[in-house]
N, C-alpha and C positions, 0 to 999 in steps of 0.2 A: 503493499499499499504506500502509495507518497503523497506529500502534502503539496496539498493546494497552493497557488501563489496568495488567495484571498478565500476569505468563507463568509458567509450571508447569514446573521444573527440577527436579522431583522424579523425572524419569527420566534423567537430565543423568549424562552418563560424565567420568570425569575426564580430562583429556589428557595422551594417553599419552606424550606428550613432555615431558612437564613437569620430567622426571628430566634431560632433557637442556639445559633454558633456562641462560643465564648466571646469574652470580649478582655482586650488587655488591658490592663491598669497597672500605677506603680502603688506597692503601699510597702510601707515600712514594718518590718518583724525583726523582734530582739533576736540576738545571734543564736539565744537556748533553744528557740521556739522552732530554727531554723534547721539546727544540729538534731534538733528531735526528730521533726519530720525527713531529714534523711535519713536518719538511721532506721527510721522504721520503715520508710521506702526502699532501702536493701536488702532489709527481711523479707518486705514483700513481694518486691520485685515491678513497684509502679513509681514511675518519676515525682518526685516528691512533690512538684507544684498539683500533678496530678492529682495526689494524695491529698495535701491541703484542700484541695477543691470539692474531693469526695466527701472529707469529713465536712467542710464547711455547707454542701447539700445535706449530709446528714442533720445538719443541726438545723434549717431551714425547715425539714420534713417531717422533724419532731418537734419544731416548733420552740428550739431549747435556748433559754435566753441565759447571757454568761450571768456568774453569780459575781459582783464587786462588790469588795471590802475598800471602800476609799477612807484616807483617815487625813487628817489637813496635817500638817505639817507645822512640829511644835517650834 
């Protein structure tokens, strides 16, 4: 099969799953959190960023909220 010089995409459709695609963001994480997820990722064979995403999706599904204990600085 040879490549054409031009292709006609005038009848092309948008990807119906495009809204479900991941979005790239910048997030700042503590080094110990990164080290933890990297260690777990090597144990389970999943890239650490995918593992973080799976964990966050699990929190969303379970509607889990973080337990925060803030103390005023003395």
